[in-house]
Residue frames as qw, qx, qy, qz and C-alpha x, y, z in Angstrom:
[[0.624, -0.141, -0.762, 0.101, 126.60, 76.93, 64.39],
 [0.519, -0.709, -0.005, -0.477, 124.81, 77.35, 67.71],
 [0.572, 0.142, -0.667, 0.455, 127.37, 76.74, 70.55],
 [0.549, -0.755, -0.345, -0.097, 126.23, 76.65, 74.12],
 [0.665, -0.342, -0.183, 0.638, 129.59, 77.63, 75.63],
 [0.238, 0.445, 0.128, 0.854, 129.21, 81.15, 74.14],
 [0.428, -0.682, -0.235, -0.545, 126.67, 81.81, 76.77],
 [0.674, -0.245, -0.535, 0.447, 128.88, 80.92, 79.75],
 [0.139, 0.104, -0.225, 0.959, 129.28, 84.70, 80.71],
 [0.467, -0.352, -0.275, -0.763, 125.43, 85.10, 80.57],
 [0.763, -0.357, -0.533, -0.082, 124.81, 82.13, 82.75],
 [0.523, -0.082, -0.453, 0.717, 127.51, 83.31, 85.24],
 [0.084, -0.191, 0.098, -0.973, 125.91, 86.75, 85.42],
 [0.619, -0.352, -0.388, -0.585, 122.45, 85.31, 85.88],
 [0.732, -0.262, -0.579, 0.244, 123.69, 83.04, 88.63],
 [0.366, -0.051, -0.361, 0.856, 125.44, 85.82, 90.47],
 [0.251, -0.242, -0.049, -0.936, 122.59, 88.34, 90.06],
 [0.708, -0.390, -0.452, -0.377, 120.22, 85.71, 91.44],
 [0.725, -0.234, -0.539, 0.360, 122.35, 84.70, 94.39],
 [0.242, 0.203, -0.287, 0.905, 123.30, 88.13, 95.70],
 [0.439, -0.391, 0.027, -0.809, 119.73, 89.33, 96.60],
 [0.839, -0.306, -0.413, -0.178, 118.97, 85.97, 98.13],
 [0.655, -0.056, -0.475, 0.585, 122.03, 86.07, 100.31],
 [0.004, -0.325, 0.132, -0.937, 121.15, 89.73, 101.26],
 [0.639, -0.425, -0.203, -0.608, 117.80, 88.67, 102.43],
 [0.862, -0.256, -0.426, 0.095, 119.03, 85.63, 104.42],
 [0.494, 0.089, -0.421, 0.756, 121.83, 87.63, 106.07],
 [0.231, -0.385, 0.090, -0.889, 119.46, 90.44, 107.02],
 [0.753, -0.396, -0.287, -0.439, 116.98, 87.99, 108.38],
 [0.801, -0.170, -0.463, 0.338, 119.71, 86.30, 110.59],
 [0.447, 0.044, -0.305, 0.840, 121.38, 89.47, 111.79],
 [0.237, -0.535, -0.159, -0.795, 118.40, 91.82, 112.24],
 [0.040, -0.017, 0.754, -0.655, 117.25, 92.27, 115.78],
 [0.335, -0.473, -0.730, -0.362, 113.76, 91.07, 116.54],
 [0.021, -0.178, -0.542, 0.821, 111.84, 93.50, 118.78],
 [0.205, -0.534, -0.696, -0.434, 108.08, 93.60, 119.03],
 [0.186, -0.426, -0.529, 0.710, 106.23, 96.31, 120.95],
 [0.200, 0.835, 0.451, -0.244, 103.97, 99.30, 120.68],
 [0.054, -0.763, 0.291, 0.575, 106.75, 101.54, 119.29],
 [0.296, -0.131, 0.825, 0.463, 107.48, 98.99, 116.58],
 [0.234, 0.488, 0.829, 0.142, 103.92, 98.89, 115.49],
 [0.082, 0.823, 0.261, -0.498, 103.26, 102.65, 115.46],
 [0.589, 0.728, 0.223, 0.270, 103.51, 104.74, 112.31],
 [0.561, -0.313, 0.030, 0.766, 106.72, 106.82, 111.78],
 [0.227, 0.912, 0.300, 0.164, 106.20, 110.49, 111.04],
 [0.472, 0.623, -0.198, 0.592, 109.78, 111.89, 110.84],
 [0.376, 0.071, -0.588, 0.712, 110.40, 111.76, 114.58],
 [0.357, -0.264, 0.113, -0.889, 107.18, 113.54, 115.46],
 [0.337, 0.121, 0.826, -0.435, 104.62, 111.89, 117.80],
 [0.059, -0.205, -0.787, -0.579, 102.07, 110.31, 115.46],
 [0.332, 0.192, 0.351, -0.854, 98.64, 111.86, 115.45],
 [0.719, 0.332, -0.021, -0.611, 95.53, 110.06, 114.28],
 [0.909, 0.118, 0.400, -0.015, 95.26, 106.94, 112.12],
 [0.304, -0.431, 0.622, 0.578, 98.08, 105.99, 109.69],
 [0.352, 0.279, 0.810, 0.376, 95.60, 104.88, 107.12],
 [0.193, 0.527, 0.068, -0.825, 94.46, 107.73, 105.01],
 [0.588, 0.507, 0.618, 0.121, 92.09, 107.56, 102.01],
 [0.143, -0.334, 0.343, 0.866, 93.38, 109.46, 98.94],
 [0.598, 0.543, 0.122, -0.577, 91.12, 110.76, 96.27],
 [0.802, 0.236, 0.514, 0.193, 90.92, 108.59, 93.16],
 [0.409, 0.910, -0.041, -0.052, 91.97, 111.60, 91.03],
 [0.191, -0.760, 0.602, 0.150, 95.61, 111.09, 92.01],
 [0.641, -0.070, 0.752, 0.139, 95.52, 107.48, 90.93],
 [0.662, 0.641, 0.388, 0.011, 93.86, 108.32, 87.65],
 [0.245, 0.935, -0.243, -0.085, 96.43, 110.91, 86.79],
 [0.397, -0.532, 0.737, 0.127, 99.25, 108.57, 87.75],
 [0.705, 0.221, 0.671, 0.070, 97.69, 105.90, 85.53],
 [0.557, 0.819, 0.139, -0.011, 97.40, 108.28, 82.56],
 [0.100, -0.865, 0.476, 0.123, 100.93, 109.38, 83.20],
 [0.574, -0.299, 0.755, 0.105, 102.21, 105.80, 83.16],
 [0.712, 0.455, 0.534, 0.032, 100.37, 104.98, 79.99],
 [0.437, 0.898, -0.047, 0.027, 101.82, 107.92, 78.02],
 [0.248, -0.758, 0.596, 0.095, 105.24, 107.37, 79.49],
 [0.684, -0.034, 0.719, 0.118, 105.15, 103.73, 78.31],
 [0.635, 0.722, 0.275, 0.008, 103.95, 105.02, 74.91],
 [0.154, 0.914, -0.368, -0.075, 107.08, 107.24, 74.66],
 [0.480, -0.461, 0.739, 0.103, 109.24, 104.25, 75.57],
 [0.708, 0.280, 0.643, 0.079, 107.74, 102.24, 72.71],
 [0.502, 0.840, 0.206, 0.009, 107.73, 105.02, 70.16],
 [0.179, -0.869, 0.382, 0.259, 111.35, 106.24, 70.68],
 [0.513, -0.247, 0.748, 0.342, 113.04, 103.20, 69.19],
 [0.525, 0.603, 0.580, 0.152, 110.54, 103.28, 66.29],
 [0.196, 0.974, 0.040, -0.105, 111.33, 106.97, 65.64],
 [0.318, -0.705, 0.535, 0.339, 115.15, 106.35, 65.72],
 [0.368, -0.082, 0.848, 0.373, 114.78, 103.59, 62.98],
 [0.519, 0.561, 0.383, -0.519, 111.95, 105.18, 61.07],
 [0.322, 0.690, -0.449, -0.467, 113.88, 105.33, 57.82],
 [0.035, 0.310, -0.941, -0.130, 114.76, 101.65, 57.87],
 [0.376, 0.152, 0.821, -0.401, 111.44, 100.17, 58.89],
 [0.015, -0.177, -0.763, -0.622, 109.28, 101.12, 55.99],
 [0.402, -0.265, -0.225, -0.847, 105.55, 101.78, 55.49],
 [0.666, -0.348, -0.638, -0.168, 104.14, 98.82, 57.43],
 [0.490, -0.228, -0.535, 0.649, 105.91, 99.89, 60.61],
 [0.063, -0.102, 0.023, -0.993, 104.55, 103.42, 60.11],
 [0.587, -0.314, -0.461, -0.587, 100.99, 102.04, 59.85],
 [0.651, -0.301, -0.654, 0.240, 101.54, 99.87, 63.01],
 [0.329, -0.118, -0.379, 0.857, 102.75, 102.84, 64.91],
 [0.257, -0.185, -0.176, -0.932, 99.94, 104.97, 63.70],
 [0.651, -0.402, -0.550, -0.334, 97.35, 102.38, 64.88],
 [0.568, -0.226, -0.564, 0.555, 99.20, 102.26, 68.25],
 [0.109, -0.030, -0.194, 0.975, 99.01, 106.01, 68.69],
 [0.423, -0.280, -0.341, -0.792, 95.30, 106.13, 67.49],
 [0.652, -0.372, -0.661, 0.018, 94.35, 103.43, 70.17],
 [0.408, -0.272, -0.461, 0.739, 96.00, 105.63, 72.85],
 [0.098, -0.091, -0.062, -0.989, 94.20, 108.73, 71.57],
 [0.549, -0.355, -0.550, -0.520, 90.83, 106.96, 71.59],
 [0.605, -0.332, -0.651, 0.316, 91.61, 105.77, 75.13],
 [0.243, -0.150, -0.288, 0.914, 92.47, 109.21, 76.37],
 [0.304, -0.217, -0.284, -0.883, 89.34, 110.68, 74.73],
 [0.618, -0.377, -0.655, -0.216, 87.29, 108.02, 76.39],
 [0.497, -0.307, -0.528, 0.616, 88.87, 108.85, 79.84],
 [0.053, -0.001, -0.057, 0.997, 88.30, 112.49, 79.25],
 [0.437, -0.304, -0.386, -0.753, 84.61, 112.07, 78.45],
 [0.649, -0.373, -0.659, 0.068, 84.01, 109.72, 81.39],
 [0.288, -0.878, 0.093, -0.370, 85.38, 112.59, 83.56],
 [0.898, -0.243, -0.150, 0.334, 88.37, 110.53, 84.80],
 [0.561, 0.200, -0.096, 0.797, 90.65, 113.54, 84.32],
 [0.195, -0.773, -0.159, -0.583, 88.51, 115.99, 86.28],
 [0.259, 0.172, -0.649, 0.694, 89.56, 117.29, 89.73],
 [0.451, -0.300, 0.129, -0.831, 86.06, 118.21, 90.87]]
């Protein structure tokens, strides 16, 4: 039988975990000093006097490598629970995981052929 009172702890946790960040933002907004000026608007460089513009353009290679890392990191997160329960899941789960890995391999080969993983 589905009883709603079994979830009282969940709702209390959800309420508390929602109220604490909201209170933190409200309190910091009220207590924080408001000061505007050229020092506040300048970029901070570890106490050293800032030189040049704060906006730098990074090469796209850094972003491409970060994106490939995130994709394969998420792949590991998805495949780890599957590997832990491999003996219980059966053949259909093996085929699904194989299709998942093949799609990622095809994507990485595509990125490699397009030159997305080149530093030059």
